[in-house]
N, C-alpha and C positions, 0 to 999 in steps of 0.2 A: 531419145526423142521423147520418152514418157516424162523425163524430168523436166523438159522444156515446155511441155503442153499447158502448163498453168501461167506460163509468161505471157505478159499482154503483147499482142501483135504475133503470136504464134499462129500460122496459117497451115491447115492440112488438107489435102485433096485425096480423096479415094476413089478407086475406079472399080465398079462391079457390075454384074448383068442386072441385079435387082436387090432391093433392101433384103438384107439378111444372106445373101449369096456369097460365095467366097470371093476375097478381093482379087483383082486382076493387078493391081498395083497401087502405089502411094507416092505421094511427094509432100513435102514440107519445107516451111521457111521460118526464118525468125529475124525480127529487126536487130539491126545493128547500129546503135546510135553513136557507138564509139568510132565507127568508120567515118562517119562525117566529121567528128570531133578531131580525129587523127589528121584527116586530110585539111583541117584548118577551116572547114566550112562552117561549123556551128550547125545549129538546128535547122534542117532544110525547110523551106517555105511549104506551107500547107501541113505542117506538123507530121508529114510522113517520112521515117527514117529510111536510109537505104537498107536493104535486107540481104541476108544470106541464104542463098538456096542450099538447104542443107542435105538434102537426099531425095533420091526418085528411084523407085525399083518397080520393074514389070515383070509379071511372071513369064517364064519362057514361052507357055503356050499362048500367051496373049500378045506378044511381040509382033511387030509389022502390022498391026492394026490400027495405029494412031492413038494407042492408049497413053503411051509416054509423052507425046507431043501434046494431047489433051491435059494430061496431069501438069505439064510444066505450064501450060498457058493459064490453067486454073490458079495455080500457086503464084505465078507473076502477075496476074491481073492486078492492074492498079485499084480497082475497087473491090478485091477480094477481102479487105479488111478495112474497116473505117477507124482510124485511129481517133482516140479521143472518145469513143462510144464507150459505154459502160461494160460491154463484155469483154472477157480477157483473151478470147481466141476465136478463130472462125474455123468451120469444118464445111468442106464441099464435097459432095458426093457426086461421082459422073457415072452415068449409066452407060454400059457398054454390052453388045452381043457379039460373042465371036463364034 
């Protein structure tokens, strides 16, 4: 994951109770322009490529509380990253109390 963090379109979501608190979980995704090209679709309209949902992990003590679903939704949200913006990645933090 760290090797991918500098790539344009990298999106990471973190779940924790408060800033600086231990993580309950994380999820991330990467853009995959080649998926559209391999399917013969060319670049998608709106400039947003399909993405690969790479990983989702939730601490056993935080399972069953909706953490995984919230991480999934944060990473797959259409507006979680604006392609074409100058930043290279996006990080979303989700607050949870278990």
